[in-house]
Jmol script that loads the backbone (N, CA, C; Angstrom):
load data "model"
ATOM      1  N   MET A   1     -19.902  14.282   0.841  1.00  0.00           N
ATOM      2  CA  MET A   1     -19.082  13.359   1.599  1.00  0.00           C
ATOM      3  C   MET A   1     -19.922  12.797   2.740  1.00  0.00           C
ATOM      4  N   GLU A   2     -19.829  11.509   2.903  1.00  0.00           N
ATOM      5  CA  GLU A   2     -20.593  10.818   3.938  1.00  0.00           C
ATOM      6  C   GLU A   2     -19.682  10.548   5.131  1.00  0.00           C
ATOM      7  N   ILE A   3     -20.158  10.840   6.326  1.00  0.00           N
ATOM      8  CA  ILE A   3     -19.381  10.588   7.540  1.00  0.00           C
ATOM      9  C   ILE A   3     -20.096   9.516   8.348  1.00  0.00           C
ATOM     10  N   GLU A   4     -19.367   8.476   8.692  1.00  0.00           N
ATOM     11  CA  GLU A   4     -19.887   7.392   9.522  1.00  0.00           C
ATOM     12  C   GLU A   4     -18.910   7.178  10.669  1.00  0.00           C
ATOM     13  N   PHE A   5     -19.307   6.380  11.635  1.00  0.00           N
ATOM     14  CA  PHE A   5     -18.461   6.087  12.786  1.00  0.00           C
ATOM     15  C   PHE A   5     -18.308   4.578  12.939  1.00  0.00           C
ATOM     16  N   THR A   6     -17.188   4.185  13.510  1.00  0.00           N
ATOM     17  CA  THR A   6     -16.929   2.776  13.777  1.00  0.00           C
ATOM     18  C   THR A   6     -16.129   2.685  15.066  1.00  0.00           C
ATOM     19  N   THR A   7     -16.023   1.495  15.618  1.00  0.00           N
ATOM     20  CA  THR A   7     -15.224   1.296  16.826  1.00  0.00           C
ATOM     21  C   THR A   7     -14.125   0.288  16.532  1.00  0.00           C
ATOM     22  N   LEU A   8     -13.131   0.298  17.364  1.00  0.00           N
ATOM     23  CA  LEU A   8     -12.013  -0.623  17.236  1.00  0.00           C
ATOM     24  C   LEU A   8     -12.289  -1.843  18.103  1.00  0.00           C
ATOM     25  N   GLY A   9     -12.150  -3.027  17.535  1.00  0.00           N
ATOM     26  CA  GLY A   9     -12.379  -4.263  18.273  1.00  0.00           C
ATOM     27  C   GLY A   9     -11.166  -4.656  19.104  1.00  0.00           C
ATOM     28  N   GLU A  10     -11.299  -5.750  19.833  1.00  0.00           N
ATOM     29  CA  GLU A  10     -10.231  -6.242  20.710  1.00  0.00           C
ATOM     30  C   GLU A  10      -8.918  -6.479  19.972  1.00  0.00           C
ATOM     31  N   ARG A  11      -9.014  -6.963  18.745  1.00  0.00           N
ATOM     32  CA  ARG A  11      -7.814  -7.313  17.980  1.00  0.00           C
ATOM     33  C   ARG A  11      -7.364  -6.187  17.047  1.00  0.00           C
ATOM     34  N   GLY A  12      -7.856  -4.980  17.272  1.00  0.00           N
ATOM     35  CA  GLY A  12      -7.434  -3.845  16.469  1.00  0.00           C
ATOM     36  C   GLY A  12      -8.148  -3.723  15.139  1.00  0.00           C
ATOM     37  N   GLN A  13      -9.256  -4.417  14.981  1.00  0.00           N
ATOM     38  CA  GLN A  13      -9.987  -4.379  13.716  1.00  0.00           C
ATOM     39  C   GLN A  13     -11.078  -3.318  13.768  1.00  0.00           C
ATOM     40  N   ALA A  14     -11.181  -2.561  12.679  1.00  0.00           N
ATOM     41  CA  ALA A  14     -12.258  -1.585  12.534  1.00  0.00           C
ATOM     42  C   ALA A  14     -13.136  -2.041  11.376  1.00  0.00           C
ATOM     43  N   VAL A  15     -14.433  -1.912  11.530  1.00  0.00           N
ATOM     44  CA  VAL A  15     -15.373  -2.307  10.485  1.00  0.00           C
ATOM     45  C   VAL A  15     -15.743  -1.072   9.670  1.00  0.00           C
ATOM     46  N   ILE A  16     -15.640  -1.190   8.348  1.00  0.00           N
ATOM     47  CA  ILE A  16     -16.079  -0.102   7.481  1.00  0.00           C
ATOM     48  C   ILE A  16     -17.600  -0.195   7.403  1.00  0.00           C
ATOM     49  N   PRO A  17     -18.308   0.868   7.776  1.00  0.00           N
ATOM     50  CA  PRO A  17     -19.772   0.817   7.787  1.00  0.00           C
ATOM     51  C   PRO A  17     -20.352   0.408   6.433  1.00  0.00           C
ATOM     52  N   LYS A  18     -21.456  -0.326   6.473  1.00  0.00           N
ATOM     53  CA  LYS A  18     -22.085  -0.863   5.260  1.00  0.00           C
ATOM     54  C   LYS A  18     -22.453   0.228   4.262  1.00  0.00           C
ATOM     55  N   SER A  19     -22.930   1.361   4.745  1.00  0.00           N
ATOM     56  CA  SER A  19     -23.323   2.434   3.822  1.00  0.00           C
ATOM     57  C   SER A  19     -22.137   2.912   2.984  1.00  0.00           C
ATOM     58  N   ILE A  20     -20.948   2.856   3.550  1.00  0.00           N
ATOM     59  CA  ILE A  20     -19.745   3.240   2.797  1.00  0.00           C
ATOM     60  C   ILE A  20     -19.299   2.087   1.908  1.00  0.00           C
ATOM     61  N   ARG A  21     -19.324   0.852   2.429  1.00  0.00           N
ATOM     62  CA  ARG A  21     -18.948  -0.318   1.615  1.00  0.00           C
ATOM     63  C   ARG A  21     -19.825  -0.440   0.376  1.00  0.00           C
ATOM     64  N   ASP A  22     -21.108  -0.098   0.519  1.00  0.00           N
ATOM     65  CA  ASP A  22     -22.026  -0.179  -0.619  1.00  0.00           C
ATOM     66  C   ASP A  22     -21.640   0.789  -1.739  1.00  0.00           C
ATOM     67  N   ARG A  23     -20.994   1.875  -1.388  1.00  0.00           N
ATOM     68  CA  ARG A  23     -20.603   2.878  -2.385  1.00  0.00           C
ATOM     69  C   ARG A  23     -19.187   2.656  -2.908  1.00  0.00           C
ATOM     70  N   MET A  24     -18.465   1.746  -2.293  1.00  0.00           N
ATOM     71  CA  MET A  24     -17.070   1.497  -2.659  1.00  0.00           C
ATOM     72  C   MET A  24     -16.916   0.021  -2.979  1.00  0.00           C
ATOM     73  N   PRO A  25     -16.496  -0.326  -4.181  1.00  0.00           N
ATOM     74  CA  PRO A  25     -16.322  -1.754  -4.476  1.00  0.00           C
ATOM     75  C   PRO A  25     -15.154  -2.335  -3.681  1.00  0.00           C
ATOM     76  N   ALA A  26     -15.475  -2.972  -2.569  1.00  0.00           N
ATOM     77  CA  ALA A  26     -14.436  -3.539  -1.715  1.00  0.00           C
ATOM     78  C   ALA A  26     -14.921  -4.861  -1.132  1.00  0.00           C
ATOM     79  N   PRO A  27     -14.896  -5.924  -1.926  1.00  0.00           N
ATOM     80  CA  PRO A  27     -15.328  -7.219  -1.398  1.00  0.00           C
ATOM     81  C   PRO A  27     -14.349  -7.743  -0.343  1.00  0.00           C
ATOM     82  N   ARG A  28     -14.757  -8.779   0.329  1.00  0.00           N
ATOM     83  CA  ARG A  28     -13.912  -9.398   1.353  1.00  0.00           C
ATOM     84  C   ARG A  28     -12.529  -9.686   0.778  1.00  0.00           C
ATOM     85  N   GLY A  29     -11.502  -9.383   1.549  1.00  0.00           N
ATOM     86  CA  GLY A  29     -10.136  -9.624   1.107  1.00  0.00           C
ATOM     87  C   GLY A  29      -9.500  -8.432   0.405  1.00  0.00           C
ATOM     88  N   THR A  30     -10.262  -7.359   0.198  1.00  0.00           N
ATOM     89  CA  THR A  30      -9.709  -6.160  -0.429  1.00  0.00           C
ATOM     90  C   THR A  30      -8.585  -5.620   0.447  1.00  0.00           C
ATOM     91  N   MET A  31      -7.494  -5.222  -0.180  1.00  0.00           N
ATOM     92  CA  MET A  31      -6.347  -4.707   0.569  1.00  0.00           C
ATOM     93  C   MET A  31      -6.400  -3.182   0.632  1.00  0.00           C
ATOM     94  N   PHE A  32      -5.976  -2.655   1.770  1.00  0.00           N
ATOM     95  CA  PHE A  32      -5.916  -1.213   1.980  1.00  0.00           C
ATOM     96  C   PHE A  32      -4.530  -0.853   2.493  1.00  0.00           C
ATOM     97  N   SER A  33      -4.037   0.300   2.072  1.00  0.00           N
ATOM     98  CA  SER A  33      -2.858   0.852   2.728  1.00  0.00           C
ATOM     99  C   SER A  33      -3.396   1.742   3.847  1.00  0.00           C
ATOM    100  N   VAL A  34      -2.690   1.785   4.954  1.00  0.00           N
ATOM    101  CA  VAL A  34      -3.108   2.593   6.098  1.00  0.00           C
ATOM    102  C   VAL A  34      -1.943   3.495   6.464  1.00  0.00           C
ATOM    103  N   VAL A  35      -2.207   4.800   6.510  1.00  0.00           N
ATOM    104  CA  VAL A  35      -1.157   5.777   6.802  1.00  0.00           C
ATOM    105  C   VAL A  35      -1.569   6.574   8.035  1.00  0.00           C
ATOM    106  N   LEU A  36      -0.692   6.615   9.023  1.00  0.00           N
ATOM    107  CA  LEU A  36      -0.931   7.417  10.219  1.00  0.00           C
ATOM    108  C   LEU A  36      -0.484   8.842   9.922  1.00  0.00           C
ATOM    109  N   ILE A  37      -1.408   9.784   9.966  1.00  0.00           N
ATOM    110  CA  ILE A  37      -1.106  11.185   9.685  1.00  0.00           C
ATOM    111  C   ILE A  37      -0.603  11.876  10.946  1.00  0.00           C
ATOM    112  N   ASP A  38      -1.314  11.707  12.026  1.00  0.00           N
ATOM    113  CA  ASP A  38      -0.888  12.171  13.345  1.00  0.00           C
ATOM    114  C   ASP A  38      -1.558  11.261  14.370  1.00  0.00           C
ATOM    115  N   LYS A  39      -1.402  11.566  15.661  1.00  0.00           N
ATOM    116  CA  LYS A  39      -1.903  10.630  16.678  1.00  0.00           C
ATOM    117  C   LYS A  39      -3.420  10.446  16.665  1.00  0.00           C
ATOM    118  N   ASP A  40      -4.148  11.335  15.993  1.00  0.00           N
ATOM    119  CA  ASP A  40      -5.603  11.228  15.941  1.00  0.00           C
ATOM    120  C   ASP A  40      -6.157  10.951  14.548  1.00  0.00           C
ATOM    121  N   THR A  41      -5.296  10.844  13.546  1.00  0.00           N
ATOM    122  CA  THR A  41      -5.781  10.746  12.169  1.00  0.00           C
ATOM    123  C   THR A  41      -5.062   9.648  11.402  1.00  0.00           C
ATOM    124  N   LEU A  42      -5.834   8.767  10.778  1.00  0.00           N
ATOM    125  CA  LEU A  42      -5.250   7.811   9.846  1.00  0.00           C
ATOM    126  C   LEU A  42      -6.081   7.813   8.578  1.00  0.00           C
ATOM    127  N   VAL A  43      -5.432   7.445   7.490  1.00  0.00           N
ATOM    128  CA  VAL A  43      -6.090   7.414   6.191  1.00  0.00           C
ATOM    129  C   VAL A  43      -5.970   6.003   5.639  1.00  0.00           C
ATOM    130  N   MET A  44      -7.076   5.481   5.137  1.00  0.00           N
ATOM    131  CA  MET A  44      -7.075   4.169   4.487  1.00  0.00           C
ATOM    132  C   MET A  44      -7.345   4.383   3.007  1.00  0.00           C
ATOM    133  N   ARG A  45      -6.597   3.673   2.175  1.00  0.00           N
ATOM    134  CA  ARG A  45      -6.819   3.774   0.734  1.00  0.00           C
ATOM    135  C   ARG A  45      -6.807   2.371   0.141  1.00  0.00           C
ATOM    136  N   ARG A  46      -7.861   2.056  -0.595  1.00  0.00           N
ATOM    137  CA  ARG A  46      -7.948   0.756  -1.255  1.00  0.00           C
ATOM    138  C   ARG A  46      -6.919   0.722  -2.377  1.00  0.00           C
ATOM    139  N   PHE A  47      -6.259  -0.420  -2.526  1.00  0.00           N
ATOM    140  CA  PHE A  47      -5.354  -0.537  -3.664  1.00  0.00           C
ATOM    141  C   PHE A  47      -5.487  -1.899  -4.305  1.00  0.00           C
ATOM    142  N   ASP A  48      -5.138  -1.921  -5.568  1.00  0.00           N
ATOM    143  CA  ASP A  48      -5.224  -3.128  -6.379  1.00  0.00           C
ATOM    144  C   ASP A  48      -3.832  -3.748  -6.439  1.00  0.00           C
ATOM    145  N   LYS A  49      -3.691  -4.929  -5.861  1.00  0.00           N
ATOM    146  CA  LYS A  49      -2.387  -5.591  -5.798  1.00  0.00           C
ATOM    147  C   LYS A  49      -1.810  -5.828  -7.190  1.00  0.00           C
ATOM    148  N   ARG A  50      -2.654  -6.192  -8.152  1.00  0.00           N
ATOM    149  CA  ARG A  50      -2.162  -6.425  -9.520  1.00  0.00           C
ATOM    150  C   ARG A  50      -1.597  -5.147 -10.128  1.00  0.00           C
ATOM    151  N   LYS A  51      -2.286  -4.034  -9.889  1.00  0.00           N
ATOM    152  CA  LYS A  51      -1.818  -2.754 -10.421  1.00  0.00           C
ATOM    153  C   LYS A  51      -0.488  -2.363  -9.763  1.00  0.00           C
ATOM    154  N   LEU A  52      -0.382  -2.591  -8.448  1.00  0.00           N
ATOM    155  CA  LEU A  52       0.846  -2.280  -7.729  1.00  0.00           C
ATOM    156  C   LEU A  52       2.004  -3.131  -8.251  1.00  0.00           C
ATOM    157  N   LEU A  53       1.775  -4.430  -8.460  1.00  0.00           N
ATOM    158  CA  LEU A  53       2.817  -5.302  -9.000  1.00  0.00           C
ATOM    159  C   LEU A  53       3.231  -4.862 -10.395  1.00  0.00           C
ATOM    160  N   ALA A  54       2.275  -4.442 -11.210  1.00  0.00           N
ATOM    161  CA  ALA A  54       2.590  -3.965 -12.560  1.00  0.00           C
ATOM    162  C   ALA A  54       3.456  -2.714 -12.497  1.00  0.00           C
ATOM    163  N   GLU A  55       3.162  -1.817 -11.551  1.00  0.00           N
ATOM    164  CA  GLU A  55       3.974  -0.608 -11.401  1.00  0.00           C
ATOM    165  C   GLU A  55       5.397  -0.962 -10.997  1.00  0.00           C
ATOM    166  N   PHE A  56       5.564  -1.934 -10.082  1.00  0.00           N
ATOM    167  CA  PHE A  56       6.905  -2.349  -9.678  1.00  0.00           C
ATOM    168  C   PHE A  56       7.649  -3.015 -10.837  1.00  0.00           C
ATOM    169  N   LYS A  57       6.941  -3.794 -11.646  1.00  0.00           N
ATOM    170  CA  LYS A  57       7.584  -4.410 -12.816  1.00  0.00           C
ATOM    171  C   LYS A  57       8.048  -3.344 -13.796  1.00  0.00           C
ATOM    172  N   ASP A  58       7.214  -2.321 -14.008  1.00  0.00           N
ATOM    173  CA  ASP A  58       7.609  -1.214 -14.887  1.00  0.00           C
ATOM    174  C   ASP A  58       8.830  -0.487 -14.333  1.00  0.00           C
ATOM    175  N   LEU A  59       8.833  -0.265 -13.021  1.00  0.00           N
ATOM    176  CA  LEU A  59       9.962   0.401 -12.382  1.00  0.00           C
ATOM    177  C   LEU A  59      11.227  -0.440 -12.513  1.00  0.00           C
ATOM    178  N   ARG A  60      11.095  -1.751 -12.311  1.00  0.00           N
ATOM    179  CA  ARG A  60      12.245  -2.644 -12.447  1.00  0.00           C
ATOM    180  C   ARG A  60      12.790  -2.604 -13.870  1.00  0.00           C
ATOM    181  N   ALA A  61      11.905  -2.602 -14.855  1.00  0.00           N
ATOM    182  CA  ALA A  61      12.341  -2.537 -16.257  1.00  0.00           C
ATOM    183  C   ALA A  61      13.073  -1.230 -16.525  1.00  0.00           C
ATOM    184  N   LEU A  62      12.569  -0.135 -15.981  1.00  0.00           N
ATOM    185  CA  LEU A  62      13.219   1.164 -16.163  1.00  0.00           C
ATOM    186  C   LEU A  62      14.612   1.167 -15.536  1.00  0.00           C
ATOM    187  N   ILE A  63      14.719   0.603 -14.346  1.00  0.00           N
ATOM    188  CA  ILE A  63      16.021   0.539 -13.663  1.00  0.00           C
ATOM    189  C   ILE A  63      16.992  -0.324 -14.461  1.00  0.00           C
ATOM    190  N   ARG A  64      16.522  -1.434 -14.979  1.00  0.00           N
ATOM    191  CA  ARG A  64      17.392  -2.325 -15.761  1.00  0.00           C
ATOM    192  C   ARG A  64      17.873  -1.650 -17.046  1.00  0.00           C
ATOM    193  N   GLN A  65      17.088  -0.726 -17.581  1.00  0.00           N
ATOM    194  CA  GLN A  65      17.524   0.020 -18.760  1.00  0.00           C
ATOM    195  C   GLN A  65      18.648   0.985 -18.398  1.00  0.00           C
ATOM    196  N   LYS A  66      18.615   1.497 -17.179  1.00  0.00           N
ATOM    197  CA  LYS A  66      19.584   2.508 -16.745  1.00  0.00           C
ATOM    198  C   LYS A  66      20.864   1.895 -16.184  1.00  0.00           C
ATOM    199  N   PHE A  67      20.760   0.714 -15.544  1.00  0.00           N
ATOM    200  CA  PHE A  67      21.901   0.102 -14.875  1.00  0.00           C
ATOM    201  C   PHE A  67      22.049  -1.352 -15.304  1.00  0.00           C
ATOM    202  N   SER A  68      23.294  -1.801 -15.384  1.00  0.00           N
ATOM    203  CA  SER A  68      23.537  -3.215 -15.676  1.00  0.00           C
ATOM    204  C   SER A  68      23.393  -4.020 -14.381  1.00  0.00           C
ATOM    205  N   ASP A  69      23.243  -5.339 -14.519  1.00  0.00           N
ATOM    206  CA  ASP A  69      23.171  -6.201 -13.334  1.00  0.00           C
ATOM    207  C   ASP A  69      24.418  -6.039 -12.479  1.00  0.00           C
ATOM    208  N   LYS A  70      25.578  -5.913 -13.127  1.00  0.00           N
ATOM    209  CA  LYS A  70      26.839  -5.762 -12.397  1.00  0.00           C
ATOM    210  C   LYS A  70      26.833  -4.469 -11.575  1.00  0.00           C
ATOM    211  N   GLU A  71      26.323  -3.387 -12.143  1.00  0.00           N
ATOM    212  CA  GLU A  71      26.259  -2.116 -11.415  1.00  0.00           C
ATOM    213  C   GLU A  71      25.300  -2.207 -10.230  1.00  0.00           C
ATOM    214  N   ILE A  72      24.178  -2.883 -10.430  1.00  0.00           N
ATOM    215  CA  ILE A  72      23.198  -3.030  -9.349  1.00  0.00           C
ATOM    216  C   ILE A  72      23.796  -3.832  -8.199  1.00  0.00           C
ATOM    217  N   VAL A  73      24.459  -4.950  -8.515  1.00  0.00           N
ATOM    218  CA  VAL A  73      25.096  -5.777  -7.483  1.00  0.00           C
ATOM    219  C   VAL A  73      26.166  -4.969  -6.760  1.00  0.00           C
ATOM    220  N   GLY A  74      26.940  -4.188  -7.496  1.00  0.00           N
ATOM    221  CA  GLY A  74      27.971  -3.346  -6.893  1.00  0.00           C
ATOM    222  C   GLY A  74      27.382  -2.334  -5.923  1.00  0.00           C
ATOM    223  N   GLU A  75      26.281  -1.715  -6.295  1.00  0.00           N
ATOM    224  CA  GLU A  75      25.626  -0.736  -5.421  1.00  0.00           C
ATOM    225  C   GLU A  75      25.075  -1.401  -4.164  1.00  0.00           C
ATOM    226  N   ILE A  76      24.528  -2.591  -4.310  1.00  0.00           N
ATOM    227  CA  ILE A  76      24.010  -3.320  -3.145  1.00  0.00           C
ATOM    228  C   ILE A  76      25.149  -3.645  -2.188  1.00  0.00           C
ATOM    229  N   LYS A  77      26.270  -4.129  -2.722  1.00  0.00           N
ATOM    230  CA  LYS A  77      27.424  -4.450  -1.870  1.00  0.00           C
ATOM    231  C   LYS A  77      27.939  -3.201  -1.166  1.00  0.00           C
ATOM    232  N   ARG A  78      27.994  -2.093  -1.899  1.00  0.00           N
ATOM    233  CA  ARG A  78      28.484  -0.839  -1.322  1.00  0.00           C
ATOM    234  C   ARG A  78      27.554  -0.370  -0.201  1.00  0.00           C
ATOM    235  N   ALA A  79      26.252  -0.500  -0.403  1.00  0.00           N
ATOM    236  CA  ALA A  79      25.282  -0.075   0.609  1.00  0.00           C
ATOM    237  C   ALA A  79      25.356  -0.960   1.851  1.00  0.00           C
ATOM    238  N   ARG A  80      25.607  -2.249   1.661  1.00  0.00           N
ATOM    239  CA  ARG A  80      25.693  -3.166   2.806  1.00  0.00           C
ATOM    240  C   ARG A  80      26.916  -2.880   3.660  1.00  0.00           C
ATOM    241  N   LYS A  81      27.988  -2.399   3.039  1.00  0.00           N
ATOM    242  CA  LYS A  81      29.203  -2.076   3.790  1.00  0.00           C
ATOM    243  C   LYS A  81      29.026  -0.808   4.617  1.00  0.00           C
ATOM    244  N   ALA A  82      28.153   0.068   4.179  1.00  0.00           N
ATOM    245  CA  ALA A  82      27.959   1.370   4.856  1.00  0.00           C
ATOM    246  C   ALA A  82      27.268   1.227   6.189  1.00  0.00           C
TER     247      ALA A  82
END
end "model"
wireframe off; spacefill off
backbone 0.3
color backbone group
């Protein structure tokens, strides 16, 4: 495991050191999820937007198999009233 250091810029931007970027395919515009673990620790994970959209489409298809449109609308209305 390689450990590098970076600083936070004025606008809250952190630069991923080149030695790490060279080992990780992350061209400009790559999206990362950022999770705050505690006040001193955050984790960044690269994700593929196309893969994420495909997972949501699969999930939507699974939900549609389990529930009718009428049932889904009913649940949404019930949740909004709560």
